[in-house]
Each structure stands twice: as structure tokens, then as C-alpha cells.
KOLTORGU-189857 format. One record per residue: x, y, z of N, C-alpha, C in turn; residue in one letter. Coordinates in steps of 0.2 Angstrom, whole numbers, plus 5000, padded with zeros to 4 digits. Example, Ala and Ser with C-alpha at 12.3 -4.5 7.8 and 13.67 -1.06 7.14 Angstrom:
% KOLTORGU-189857
506649725039506249785039506649845039A
506449895035506849955036506450005039S
This chain:
% KOLTORGU-189857
408250714757408750734753409350744757M
409950714755410550714758411050734753S
411350804753411850824749412450794750F
412850774744413450744745414050784743G
414650754742415250794741415150844735D
414950824730414850864724414450924725V
413850914728413450974729413751024734E
414050994739414351034744414951074741L
415351044737415951084734415651134729A
415151114725414851164721414551224724A
414251214730413951264734414551314736V
415051284739415651324741415951364736D
416051334730416351374725415851424722T
415251414722414751464719414651524724S
414651504731414551564736415151604736L
415751574735416351614734416351654728D
416151634722416151674717415651734718A
415051714720414551774721414751824726L
415151804731415451844736415951894733N
416251874728416751914724416451954718R
415751944718415351984713415551954706N
415751894706415951854700415351814697Q
415251814691414751774688415051704686S
414551654686414851584686414351544681L
414751494678414351454673414451384676T
413851344677413851274680413551234674I
413951184672413751134667413651064670Q
413051044670412850974673412450934668N
412750894664412350854659411850804662P
411950794668411450744671410750774672L
410250734671409550754672409350754679P
409650794683409450804690409550874692A
409150894697409050964699409350974706D
409550924710409850934717410350984717E
410850984712411451024712411151104712L
410651114708410451184707410051204714L
409651154716409351164723409851184728L
410351144729410851154734411151224734S
411251244728411651314727411151364729I
410451364727409951404730409951404737C
409851354740409851344747410451374751L
411051354748411651384751411651464751G
411451494746411451564746410951594750Y
410351564750409751594755409951584762I
410351524764410551514771411051574773R
411551584768412051634769411851704770L
411251714767410951784767410551794773Q
410351744776409851754782410251784788N
410051844790410451874796410351844802P
409851794803409651764809410151704811R
410551684805410951634806411651654804F
412051684808412751704806413151644804P
413651654799414051604796414751624797T
415151584802415851604803415851684805K
415451704809415451764812415151824807G
414951804801414751854796413951844796I
413651904797412951914797412751924790I
412251884788411951894781411651964780G
411651984774411452044772410652044770Q
410351994770409651984769409451994762G
409951984757409751994750409351934748K
408951944743408451894740408851864734S
408651804732408851774726408351764721L
408451784715407951774710408251724705C
407751674704407951614700407451614693L
407751614687407451604681407351524680F
406951494682406951414682406751394675P
406951324674406651294668406051254671A
405451284669404851264673404651194671L
404851174665404651104662405051054666S
405551074670405951024674405551004681K
405051054683404651034688404951034695G
405551074696405851074703405651134707Y
405351184705405151244709404751224715V
404351174715403951164721404351124726T
404951104724405351074729405551124735N
405651184733405751234738405251244743F
404551234741404051244745403951174750D
404251124748404251064752404751054757N
405251104757405751104762405551134768I
405451104774405151124780405651114786R
405551154791405951154797405651094801R
406051054804405850994808405951014815T
405450984819405450994826405151064828G
404851104824404651174826403851174824V
403451164829402751174828402551124823G
402151154818401851114812402351114806E
402951114807403451104802403351164796M
403451224798403251284793403851274788P
403651314782404151314776404751344779K
405351324776405951344778406151404773L
405851404767405951464762405351494761I
405351564761404851604758404951614751D
404551584747404551594740403951634737R
404151674732403551714728403751704720E
403151694717403251684710403051754706S
403451774702403351844699403351834691I
402951884688402951884681403351944678G
403651984682404052034680404552054686A
405152074684405652094689405352154694M
404952194691404652254695404252234700S
403952164700403552144706403952124712E
404552124712404952104718404952164723I
404752144729404652194734405152174740D
405552124740406052114745405852084751G
405252054751404952024757405151944757E
405351914751405351844750406151824750A
406251764752406951744752407151724744D
406651694741406751674734406151694729L
406351724724405851744719405951694713Y
405451664710405551624704405151654699T
405451654693405151694687404551644684A
404051674682403551644678403751634670K
403451604666403651594659403551664656H
404051684652403951754649404151814654G
404551804659404651854664404851924661I
404551974663404652044661405352064664G
405852084660406452104662406452184662L
406052214666405952284666406352324671D
406552294677406952334682407552294685T
407952324688408452284692408352304699V
407952264703407852284710408452274715P
408452324719409052324724408952274729Q
408452244730408352184735408652124733E
408852114726409152054724409852054724I
410152004727410851994728411151954723G
410851914719411051864714410551844710A
410651824704410251794699410451724697L
410051674696410251614694409751604687I
410051594682409751584675409851504673V
409251474673409251404671409251404663D
409751394660409851394652409551334649L
409351284653408951224650408251244648R
408051304650407351334648407351354641K
406951324637406951334630406851404628R
406651444632406451514631407151554629E
407751524632408351564631408751534625W
408551484621408951454617408951484610R
408451524608408451554601408751634602Q
409251644598409451714598408951764596P
408451744591407951784589407351794594T
407451754599406851754604407151794610A
407351774616407451814621408151814624R
408551774620409251774622409651834622L
409551874617409851944616409551984621E
408951984623408652024628408952004635E
409051944636409251924642410051944643L
410451944638411051964638411152044640K
410652084636410652154637410452164645E
410052124647409752144654410352124659Y
410652064659411152054664411752094663V
411952124657412452164656412452234660D
411752254661411652314665411452294672Q
411552234674411352214681411952214685T
411952244691412552254695412752184699P
412252144700412352084704412652024700V
412951974703413251924699412651874697P
412851834692412351784689412651714689V
412251664691412451594690412051564684I
412451544679412051514673412151434674Y
411551404673411551334674411351304667Y
411751254665411551224658411751154658L
411451114653411651044653412151024648D
412151064642412551054637412751124634E
413351124631413551184628413251194621E
413051264620412751284614413151344612R
413251354605413651404603413251474604S
412651474604412251534605412351564612Q
412551524617412651544623413351584624F
413851574620414451594621414551674623D
414151714619414251784621413951804628P
413451764630413151774637413651744642L
414051694641414451664646415151684646L
415351724641415951754641416151794647E
416751774650417051804656416851774662G
416351724662416151694668416651634671T
416651624677417051564679416651504678E
416951444679416551384676416651324681R
416151284682416151224685415851174680I
416151124679415951074674415851004678T
415250974678415150914681415250854676I
415850824677415950764672416150704677D
416250644673416450584677417050594680N
417550634678418250634681418150674688K
417650724688417550754695417250704700L
416750664697416350624702416850574705L
417350554701417750504704418150524710T
418150594711418550614717418050624723T
417450604722416950614728417050544732A
416850554738416750494743416150454741R
416250384741415650344739415150354745P
414550364742413950374747413350344744E
413150294747412550254745412050254751L
411450294751410950284756410350294753S
409850284757409150294754408950364751E
409350414754409150484752409750514748H
410150474745410750494741410450534735A
410850584733410650624727410850584721T
410650614715410750574709411550584708T
411850644709412550644708412950604713L
412750594719413050554724413050474721S
412450454719412350384716412850374710T
412850424706413350414700414050414702Y
414250454707414850454710415050384713A
414550354717414750294720414850244715S
414450244709414550194704415250204701I
415550264700416150274697416750264702L
416650264708417150264713417250194717T
416750154716416750084720416550034715S
416949974716416749914712416949914705G
416949864702417149854695416549874690E
416749914685416249934680416449904673R
415949874670416049844663415449874659T
415649894653415249924648415349884641V
414849854639414849804633414449844627Q
414749844621414449864615414249794611I
413649784610413449734606413249754599T
413549734594413449764587413049704583A
412449724581412049674578412149684570I
412349634567412449634560411849604556H
411649644550411149624546411449634539H
411749584536412149594529411649624524P
411049594524410649614518410449684518E
410449714524410249784524410749834523M
411349814523411949854523411949904517Q
411849874511411949924505411249964504S
410749944507410149984507410250044511V
410550034517410650084522411150134519I
411650114515412050154512411650204507R
411250174503410850214498410350264501D
410050234507409550284510409950344513L
410550324516410950384519411150434514G
411350404508411650454503411050494501N
410450464499409950504497409650544502M
409650524509409450574514409850634514K
410450624513410950684513410750734508R
410550714502410350764497409650784498D
409150754502408450774502408350814509L
408850814514408650834520408550914520Q
408850944515408751024515408251044510N
407850994507407251014503406751034508V
406451094507405951124511405351074511P
405051064517404451014517404650944518G
405250924517405450854517405850834523L
406150884527406650864532406350814537Q
405750834540405450794545405350724543T
404950704538404850634536405450604534E
405950634530406550604528406950584534V
407050624538407450604544407150554549G
406450564550406150514554406150444551W
406050434544406050374541406750334542L
407250374541407950344541408050324549F
407950364553408050344560407650284563N
407050284561406550234563406850164560L
407050164554407250104551407950074554L
408350124556409050104558409050094566T
408550124569408650124577408150084580E
407550074578407050034581407249964583L
407149944590407449874592406949824590P
406449834587405949784585405749794577V
405349744575405149744568404649804567R
404749844561404349904561403549894562P
403349834560402649814561402349824568Q
402849814573402649814580402649884582Y
403049924579403050004580402350034578W
402150004572401550024569400950014574E
400949954577400449934582400449984588Q
401050004590401050044596400850114595A
400950144588400750214587400150214583V
399750164582399250164577398650214579Q
398550224585398050274587398350344590D
398950354589399250414591399450454585N
399250524585399350564580399950604580F
400350594586401050634586401550594583H
401450524583402050484580401750444574H
402250434570402050404563402450334563Q
402050284559402350224558402750224552S
403250174550403650174545403250184538V
402650144538402250144532401950204531A
401750244536401450304536401850354533D
402550354535403050404533403150394526L
403150334524403350314517402750344512I
402150334515401550354511401550434511Q
401750464516401750544516402250564511N
402850534511403350554506403150544499L
402850484498402550474491402150524489R
401650544493401150594492401550664490A
402050674493402450744492402750744486K
402850684482403150694476402750724471T
402050724472401650764468401750834467N
402050864473402250934473402950954471H
403350904469403950914467404050904459L
404650924457404750914450405450884449E
405650854443406250844441406650794445G
407350804446407750764450407550754457M
407250804460407050804467406450754468T
405950754463405450714463405650634462A
406150624457406350564456406750534462D
407150574465407550554471407150534477L
406550574478406150564484405750494482L
405550484476405250424474405650364476V
406350364474406750314476406950304483N
406950364487407050354494406450324497Y
405850334495405250304498405250234496A
405450214490405450144488406050104492Q
406650134493407150104496406950094504A
406550144506406250134513405750074513G
405350074508404850024508405249954508S
405749944504406049884504406349864510Y
406749914513407049894520406549884525L
405949914525405349904530405149824529Q
405049804523404849734522405449684524Q
406049704522406549664524406649654532L
406549704536406549704543405949674546L
405449674543404849644545404849564544N
405349544540405449474539406049444543R
406549494544407149464547407449524551S
407449524558407649574562408049554568H
408749544566409149514571409249554577P
409149624577409149664583408649644588L
408049624585407449604589407649534592Q
407949494588408049424591408649434596E
409149474596409649484601409349514607A
408849554606408449584612408049534616L
407749494612407349434615407849384619F
408449374616408949324619409149354626D
409249424625409549454631408949454637R
408349464635407849464640407749394643L
407849344639407749274641408349264646A
408949284644409549274648409449304655E
409149364656409049394662408649354667A
408149324663407649274667408049214669D
408449184665408749124666409249124672A
409549184672410049194677409749224684K
409149244683408749274689409049334691K
409349374686409649434688409149494685V
408849534690408449584688408849634683T
408549654677408949694672408449744670T
408749804669408349864666408549864658R
407949864654408049874647407749944645F
408249994643408050064642407850074635V
407250104634406950124628406950194627V
406750224621406750294620406150324624R
405550294623404950314626404450264627N
403850274629403350224631403050194625E
403150224619402850194613403350134611Y
404050144612404450094610404350034615E
404250054621404049994626403449954624R
402949994622402349964619402549914613D
402949944609403149904603403449834605A
403949844610404249784612403749734615I
403249754619402749714622402349684616N
402149724611401849694606402149644602A
402849654601403249604598403249534602A
403349544608403349484613402649444612L
402149484612401449444612401349414605A
401549454600401449424593401849364592A
402449354595402849294594402849244599E
402249254603402149194608402749194614N
402949254616403349264621403049304627R
403349294633403149334638403749384641Q
403449434644403949484647404249444653M
404949434653405249394659405149434666P
405049394671404949414677405549464680T
406149444678406749484680406949534675H
406549554670406649614666406149664666A
406449724665405949784666406149834660E
405649854656405749904651405649974654L
406150014653406050084656406250134650I
405750184649405950244645406550284648P
406950314644407550344646407350404651I
406750434650406650484655406550464662A
406350394663406250374670406850334672D
407450334669408050304671408350334677L
408450304682408850324688409450284689K
410050314692410550264693410450214699P
410750154697410650104702411250054701D
411750064706412350024705412349954704P
411849914707411849844707411349814702D
410949854698410449824693410749834686V
410949784683411249794676410749834671P
411049864667410649914662410849894655T
410349884651410349874644410049924640V
410449964636410150014631409949974625F
409349984622409149944617409149984610T
409450044610409550084604410050134605R
410250174600410750224601410350284605P
410650314610410350364614410650434612M
410450454606410750514604410450574608R
409850564610409450624614409650624621N
410050574623410250574631410950554631A
411350594628412050574627412450564634R
412150594639412550584645412650514647Y
412250464645412250394647412950364645V
413250394640413850364638414450384642Y
414450434646414950454650414850444658G
414150424659413950414666413650354667F
413950294668413650234668413050234674P
412450214672411950214677411950154682P
412350104680412550044685413250024683S
413449974687414149944686414149894680R
413549874678413549834672413149864667T
413349884661412949914656413149884649V
412549884645412649854638412249904634E
412649914628412249954623412149904617F
411549894615411349854609411049894603V
411349884597411149924592411449894585Q
411149914580411349884573412149904572F
412449864569413249874568413449944565D
412949974561413150044558413250094564M
412850084569412950134575413450114580W
413650054580414150024585414750064585A
415050074579415750114580415650184583D
415150214582415050284585414950274592Y
414550224594414450214601415150194605V
415450154602416150134605416650184605E
416650224600417150284600416950334605S
416350344606416050394611416150374618H
416050304619416150274626416950274627L
417350254623418050264624418350334626Q
418050384622418250444624417950474630E
417350464632417050494638417250454644T
417350384644417550354650418250344651L
418650374647419450374648419550404655E
420050364658420250384665419750364671G
419250334669418750314674418850234677T
419350204674419450134675418850084674D
418550104668417950064666418150014660T
418049954661418149904655417649914650T
417849924644417449934638417549874633V
417049834632417149774627416649774622T
416749734616416349734611416149664609R
415549654607415349584605414949594598R
415049544594414749544587414149494587E
413649514585413049464585412849454577Y
412749394575412549384568413049404563N
413649404565414149434560414249374555E
414249394549414349344543415149324543P
415249264541415949234540416349284536V
416049304531416449354526415949404524S
416149474525415749524523415649534516E
415149504513415049514506414549574504S
414649594498414249654496413549624493T
413049644496412349624493412149674488H
411949654482411849704477411049724477A
410949774482410349804482410349874480H
410849894477410849974475410949974468R
410850034465410950044458411250114456S
411350124450411550184448411050234446H
411250294444410750344442410350324436A
409750344436409350334430409050394428S
408550394423408250454421408050494426S
408250564426408050604431408450604437G
408950564438409350564444410050584442S
410450614446411050644445411650594447Q
412050574442412550524444413150574446A
413550544451414050584454414650594449A
414750544444415250554440415050584433A
414450604432414250634426413550644425G
413250664420412550674419412150614419P
411550624420411050564421411050524414A
411050464415411050414409410350384409N
409950394403409250374403409250314399T
409750284397409750214393410150164397Q
409950104395410450044397410550034405G
410050044409410150034416410249954417L
410849934418410849854418410949834426D
410849884430410849864437410349894441D
409749904438409149924441408949874446K
408849894453408749844458408049814458M
407949754458407349714459407449664463T
407149654469407249604474406649564475V
406749504475406249454476406349414483E
405849394486405949364492405349314494D
405449274498404949224500404349264504N
403849234504403249254508403449264515E
403149314519403349314526403049264530A
403349244535402949194540402249204542P
401849164543401149174545401049224551A
401549214555401449264561401749334560N
401949344554402249414553401849444547Q
401349484549400949514544401349574541S
401249584535401649644532401149684528V
401249754530400849804527401149834521R
400749834516401049864510401149814504G
401549834499401649794493402149734495D
402149684491402549624492403249644490S
403749614492404449634491404649624483M
404349584480404449574473404249634469S
403849674471403649734468404049794469E
404549794473404949844475405549854470F
405749914468406349934464406450004466S
407150014466407350084467407950104464Y
408150164462408650184458409050234462E
409650224465409950274469410550304465A
410650364465411150404462411850364463P
412250364458412950334459413450374461N
413550384468413950424471414650394470Y
415150434470415850414469416150384475D
415950414481416150384488415550374492N
415150324491414550314495414650294502P
415150254503415350234510415550294515D
415950334512416150394515415650444517E
415150454512414650494513414150464518L
414050404518413650374523413850384530L
414550374531414850394537414750464539E
414750504535414650574536413950584539E
413450554536412750554538412650524545V
412950464546412850434553413250474558L
413850504557414150544562413750604563A
413450634558413050694560412450684564A
412150624562411550604566411750584573E
412250554574412450524581412650584585F
412950634582413250694586412750754586S
412150744582411650794582411950854579K
412450854575412750914571412450914564E
412450974562412250984555412851014551I
413150974547413751004544413650994536R
413251044534413051044527413151114524Q
413351114517413351174514412651184510S
412551234506411951244503411851194498A
411251174497411051124492411051054495G
411251044501411250984504411850944504G
412350974501413050944501413450964507A
413750914510414250924516414850964514S
415051014518415651054516416251004516S
416651014511417250974511417150904507G
416550894505416550824501416750834494D
416950774492417350774485416850744480D
416250744481415750724475415750764469R
415850734464415850774458415150784455S
415050834451414350844448413850854454G
413950894459413450914464412850944461D
412250924464411650944461411250974467V
410951034466410451064470409751024470D
409650984475408950954475408450994478F
408551054480408051094483407451104478S
407551094472406951104467406751174465G
406251184461406051244458405851294464P
405851354463405651404468405051444465K
404751484469404251534468404451594471K
404351654468404451714471403751744473R
403751764479403151794482403251864483I
402951904479402951974479402452014483I
402652054488402152084492401952154489F
401452184492401152244489401652304491Q
402052294496402552344498403152344494D
403252294490403852294485404352234488G
404252214494404752164496404552094493D
405052054492404851984489405351934493S
405151874493405451814495405451764490I
405851714491405851654486405751594491M
405351554489405151494493405051434488R
405151374491404951314487404251304487A
403951284481403151274481402951234487P
403251184489403051134494403151164501S
403551214502403551244509402951274511S
402851284518402251314520402351374523R
401851424523401851484526401151494530V
401151544534400651564538400251624535T
399551614534399151664532398651674537I
398351734537397851754542397151744539T
396651724543396051704541395551734547S
395351794547394951824552395451824559G
395151794564395551784570395951724570D
395951684565396351624565396851624560N
397251574559397851574554397651504551I
398051504545397951444540398651434538V
398851364538399551344535399451314528R
399651344523399651324516400251324513I
400351274508400951274504400951334500S
401651354498401751414494401351404487V
401351344485400951334478400251354478A
399951354484399251374485399151444486E
399651484487399551564488399251594483L
398851644484398551684479398651764481E
398551804476398551874477398051894482P
398251944487397751964492397851924499G
398151864499398251834505398751874510D
398551874516398951904521399451854524E
400051864523400551824526400851854532V
400951804537401251824544402051804543L
402451854544403151834543403551874549L
404151854550404651884555405251904552V
405551954555406251984553406251994545D
405952044543405952074536405752024531N
405251984533404951934528405351874527A
405851864531406251804530406051744534Q
405751744539405551694543404751684544N
404551624546403851614547403651624555D
403151664556402951684563402751614567V
402551564563402351504566402851474571Y
403451474569403951444573404151474580D
403951544580404051574587403551554592L
403051524590402551504595402651434597F
403051394594403151324596403851324598I
404051324604404651334607405151274607K
404851224610405351164612405351114606S
405851074606405951024601405350974602T
405250954608404750904610404050934607H
403850994608403251024606403251024598E
403851044595403851044588403750974585R
404050924588403950854585403250834586D
402850854591402150844592401750874587K
401850934586401550974581401650944574V
402250934572402450904566402150834565R
402050794570401750734570400950744568G
400650794571399950804570399850824563S
400350874561400250904554400350844549E
400850794550400950744546400350694545S
400050684551399450644551398850674546T
398750744547398250774543398450774536I
399150784534399350784527399250714524E
399350664528399150594526398450584523R
398050614528397350614526397150654520W
397450714519397350764514397650734507R
398250694508398550664502398050614499S
397650574503397150534501396650564497I
396450624500395850664497396150694490L
396750714490397050744484397050694478Q
397350634480397450584475396750564472D
396250554477395550534475395250584470G
395350654471395050704467395450704460L
396150684460396550694454396350634450D
396150574452396150514448395450484448T
395050494453394450454453393750494453E
393750544457393150584458393250654456Y
392750694454392650764454392450784461S
392450844463392250864469391450854470A
391150864465390350854465390250784466I
390650734462390450664463390650644470E
391150674473391350654480390850674485L
390550734484390050754488389450704488I
389250684482388650644481388850574485D
389450554484389550484488389550494495E
389850554498389850564505389150574507M
388650604503387950614506387650554506E
387850504502387550434503387750404509E
388350424512388550394518388250434524H
387950484523387650524528387950594529G
388350614525388650684526388150744524S
388250794526387850854525388150914522T
388850904520389250964518388951004512I
388750964506388450994500388751054497G
389351064498389651124495390351114492N
390451124486391051104482391651144485V
391551204487392051244490392351214496S
391951184500392151144506392651094504T
392551054499392951004497393651034495I
393551084491394151114488394651144493L
394251174499394651204504395051144508G
394751094509395151034512395651014508W
395551014501396150984497396751034497R
396551104497397151144496397451164503S
397151144508397351164515397151234518G
396751264514396451334516395951324521R
395651264521395251244527395651184530T
395751184536396251134539395951064538L
395251054538394950984537394250984540G
393950934539393250934541393150944549P
392650984550392450994558392050934560R
391650904556391250844558391750784557N
391850744563392250684562392050634557P
391350634556391150584552391350594544D
391450664543391650674536392350654535D
392850654540393450624540393450554538V
392950514541392950444540392650434533K
392150474531391850454525392350464519Y
392750514519393250524514393650464514V
393850434519394250374519393950314517L
393250304519392850244517392750244509E
392750304506392650314499393250304495I
393750344497394350344493394950294495L
394950274501395450224504395150184509A
394750134507394350094512394850054516P
395450044514395950004518396250044523D
396150104523396550154528396050194533Q
395450164534394950194538395250204545T
395750164547396050174554396350234555S
396450274550396750344550396250394553L
395650374553395050424554395150454561A
395250414566395250434573395950474574T
396550454572397050504573397050564570P
396650564564396650624560396150674564T
395650654566395150694570395450724576V
395850684580396250714586396750764584N
397150744578397650794576397250864573A
396750854570396350914568396150964574L
395950924580395750964586396351004588K
396950964589397550994592397751054588E
397851044581398051104577397651154576I
396951144577396451204577396551244583R
396651214589396751254595397351294594G
397951264592398551304591398451354586L
398151344581398051404576397551454579H
397051444582396651494585397051534590R
397551504594397951544599398451584595K
398751564590399251604587398851654583I
398251644580397951694576397651744580G
397451734586397151784591397751834593R
398251804595398851844598399151884593E
399251854587399651894582399151944579T
398551934578398051984576398052044581R
398052024587397952084592398652114592R
399152084591399852114591399952164585L
399752134579399852174573399352244574V
398752234576398352294577398552344582E
398852314588399152364593399752404590A
400152364586400752404583400452454578K
399952434574399752484569399452544572Q
399152534578398852594581399352624586A
399952604586400452634591400252624598G
399852574600399752564607400152514610A
400152504616400552454620400252384618S
400652334619400452264618399852244622L
399352214619398752194623399052134628P
398652134634398752084639398752014635S
399151964637399151904634399651894629G
399851944625400351944620401051944623V
401051974629401751974632401951904634N
401551864635401751794636402151754631S
402051784625402451754619403151774619V
403551724619404251734619404551774613D
405151804614405451834609405351904607G
405651934602405552004600404952004595N
404451964596403951954591403552024590I
403552064596403152124595403452174590D
404152174589404452214585404652184578T
404652114578404852084572404252064567A
403652054570403152024566402952074561T
402852044555402552084549401952044546K
401452084544400952064541400952094534Q
401052054529401152074522400652044517K
400352084513399852064508400252044501V
400051984499400351964492400052004486I
400452024482400252054476400352004470A
400851964470400951914465401351854467E
401251804464401651744465401851714458V
402551714457402851694450403351644451T
403451604445403951554445404551584444N
405051554447405751574446406151534441V
406351564436406651524430407351504432E
């Protein structure tokens, strides 16, 4: 590793601040750790009394680093060794600690384990470095407040390292000096390209030498334009309804961002229980309408129907996929090795499935790369195959001198605007190309106005005379394009008649692209001018506890109840008097969320829960329409099941029992109630295993924690590893009554 100008300048500035006992904030949006490593090494070198610097003898103080363990850079310190001395011993003496009180002053560097105990301020420490990319510090209700209280009483300076600004960090970072790594700073560095160049040095070389061109390719699909508008507006009203946020958001994003037909994404994730196909998400949403009432249920039905229509449309005609195939072929024809960046390995698999299904091959000169594996390379052209909202740094830091962003036209304006803003002053040429643009933009009549149960923007719902109810007919799909679900001729949906649908869609797209949530209560965005706003959150239930406290929740929202040393997640509609609910912060929050820290982990858990819910919805529908519990048991016994107990079936139905423990019972339910969906069996079994393990862990630790609090004892070992003020905020409340809110 060879540190370049940027790292050396950052080290110099950091050491100067620490020498003045001044805390410092370093913001580096790039996914690289060399800058942080260089600062640690610089401080340790300066403090070593055996190596005076400019006549100044180091004080021998140690450095303590609170690392982001998920980044995997801590072991790099152990790999730094002296050269030419015996057997190349380690250059840095590092110790891992679980609490600050474990520091004994014998190591150069102390690295904190997960859940570090902030119990003392050791005199041996000369400086702290806190990597705020660690998810442990992001939630004010978790450890951020504890961290601020600790550093406020710490006499040593602190360096805070983060990738992006977050408002919850503002109180912590107030009064610190600042270094921001942006493309303007990198343009001042000397070009340096070598085998051992750091990530920052390579990006600097791209920005300071040669010509840079960035092209936006906007893919037009006129037939989907009005459907997207309807979906976006309905999404806006549904995204705050408890229990719907995940699937509603996932469906919209998959349909508008996937670079291939939805059917190929389905092939890529069919055996994975963390990711959902478009068809599965639609099925989940349809099942959830059974737990909703009134306008909310009607709106969700129409959202799912509009999603179904768009899914079928994109399975028949997907110009973004065609543009991607053209670009792959172009790379091979020109014999120019080109990187095509996808979101993850599943999108890579979906593209490969699309190529195979349509009798194409992956070109020799093209490579599909998940964004997590992207490295800067000046001379290898880079094509981004979708909007990169979760890796926004790519818009301001070109990973090569030739870059292209390919996406549907609805996203192109936001990509272009962000590129123009972030690349200003870098002498980078930004161009735009239209693909499949119609000669004249005509409005395709795929939307409709409010019908019975839906709220029109301009007035009350009209239950009569719907002259524009959408019904779409289309030709059969080509033979090589299999379509899952209903034929397009069976689709109809009725979207509310918003006064300003285009403006509201822009609001949704802007919020999605910038990852901002700008909404007021009830799902309406602040400042919108829609008349007749409606609260789509639906009816509420009041949960009254034996201690007199009460909360209101939607019937479809989920809460955590205890079951021995385990926990169970059930909907509010299934709660009964006597249930013990685990809550946080005066019965306002669910303890479940405190144990699932990262966005990535939450998405995985939500994916697993969604898979289980899909299986449960099949069971519920079957029990509601075809079989009694006894009849289903009889059928399952003929297949080989040995359950023989009605309460077992009813437990699966309500969610009080997560699901069958025997994998065969999962399969039997599908074979009997939904024989065309037996492929769901394996993902459901795997999801059940994962969620059971999580529930056991949470159940054990919260039970021990609550018992320790009740006895006035110290927290048991193991519970301390749980982040946040969970020890003081956790409440176990017994339900006295559940009532409907009028």
C-alpha cells in the first residue's frame, strides 16, 4: 500500500488537530479504508518514543479506535510488518477490548469490540477515533446519546469518521474541525497510478488526468408512463400504512429500476428467502387486503392490480433490457472491455438468465459487477445499469474516464441533475442520449378516476358512472417469454383522481432518489395542494395494559409477545388479554427493532418474514374458502403428516406459532391449497429456520434482561452485547383488553 497526497495531507491535518487537543470530523463518501488506516498509523508513529519526529519525542500514548467491524479493515493493522528485520514482526501492537476499563497501556492500538463498554477514561489513551459508519451509533435511542455523554467527559481529542452526513450526528460533531473528501479536493492531488495506489489516489488520477465523459441514457417506454404515475401516487398514500411500507416500496422500486424483465428477476431469486419477486410481492399485498378495511383496502387492491399490469407489460416489452443487450454487444464488437455495474449478485444472475432465455451469450469483453465489488480503474469503461441510490458516491466520483448511466427516463432527470451538481468544476463532459423516444409524447389511457371506496382529490368518492375504468387488452406473449399470473386482459385498476398527479409523482421520485422522507401525517407530503386529503392508515385498535397504559396500533401492524423463553410476532388483530408484550420507551416502540441494527439485516429479516407471510396467506385463504381446520388435517394426514391437532393449524394461521417445524408440513399445505406454488416450500422452510433462530436469541436475552431488572440485579452476561439503552427502556406489559377505536 502506497499512501498518496490526499492521505498524507489528511494525516498532517489530523495530527495537527490532535496536537492542539482539537476534535476533528472527516467525511469520506468513498467505500475505502486507507484514509482511516493512514491516520491511525500516523498517530501511532508520532507517539512512538523510539522514533523522534523533528526533534520531538513521542509521549507513548495509545490510540483507541471504535471501528466499523463490518468493514473488515481491523486485521489490516496486524498485516503491517517491518521489512528487513528478522521474520518481519508486526509493526503495530494491537489489542481488542470489550470495555474501556480493559486498557492497560501496553499496546499501540486498542480496537473496540461490538458493544464496547464505555465505563472509564484511561489515562493511557491519547486520542479516540470513532468510525460513525458503524450502525451501532446511528440510532439516538441506541448508543449515540451514550457515546456523546462519554466523549463530553473525555479529556482527549476525538476524530469522527463518517461517509455521509446524518442529522442525528449534529450534536456529537458540533464544534469539531472538518475535512471533507470531495472531487474538488481530489483534483488538487498529483496524478499517481501504480500497482499499490490507494483508492483515493486512483480516483484522484481519474479526476486530474485525461478526458472524462459521462453519458446519461434515458430509456423511454411510453406505455408504462401513466401506470407509473398511478403507482407513484398510490404508493405515496400507502407508504405510511403500518405493515405495508416494505412490500409497497419494494414493488415500486423493482418495477421501475430492474434492468431486465421481471420474470428473469423471479428466476434469480426463486430459491432465496431474503428477496422477493414482483409476482410474490403482488401476492403478499393482495393477501394483506384481507386485514384492511374501506378506502385503504380498495387502494391497496388497485395498487396491486396496477403493479400486476405493469409487470405483464414489462415481461412483454422491456426497452431497458434491449438497450442493455445492445450495449453489451457493442462492447464486444468494439473489443473494448467494459464493466456493467449491477446492484447485487441477484441482478447479475437475472441478467445472465435473460441472456440465456433469449439465446444470447455474455460477451467476452463485458463483465457484470455488483456495486460492492466496484473498484476505480481509469481505462475500463463503466456502465451503471440502474439508478444507484444506495451508492450515491458514484455520481460525484467517476470510477473510470468513460462512464454511462442507463435507466428508465423517469429516473434520468434526477441522475442528470445530480451529476451536473456533483461534477461541477471537475471539467467532466456530461451528455444525454434518448433511447426509444417516441416521435410525440402521447398520453396512454391506462389510468382512471376514483371509484367506490376510493377518495378523489377533487371531492367525495363517486360510486356511479365510472366511464374511464381501466381495462387493458394485449396480444399473447411471445413463446420465449413465459408470464406468471393472469393474462393482461383480466387486469383493471382504479386509481384516485389526484388534481396534480404529475407533480405528486415527481415528489415521490425525488424522495426515492434522494432517500429523503418528506411526508406529513397520513401519508401526504408537506406542502402539497391536494384537496380532500384522506388518511389511508385505516382503522385502529387500542391496546390497554393492566397497568393502565394504552397505545393505539393498526390491526395489521405487528408486535412482539413473549412465549416462554421465546418471542412471537403477531398482528395486533390477533392479540388477546393476558398476552405479554415487549415494548420500549414507555410502550411506544417495539423491542424487536433494537435487535436488528443494520438496514441490510432488516431487509434480510423482512424478506424472510415476507416469505413466511406468503405461505401463511395461502393457509389463511384456504381455511377461509375451502377447508375447515379438521378437513385440512385429514388431507395432510393422507399426504403423510402426523400433526393431528386443530390448535396447531390455528396457531400457524394466526402467527402465534411461526410455522411448521416439519418441512414436509410446509410442503403439504402448498400441495393441498396451492399446488401451483409448491416452489415456495424450500424458501419458506429456510425462512422459518432463520426467523426461529432470531426469535430464540431475542427471547432469551429480553427475558433474562427483564428478570434481572425485576430482581434489581445487574444485567446478565450476554445481554450487555445488545446495543442501546435497552436495559433501562424495555417494558414487559400484560394486555388487559383490546378495543376498536371509533
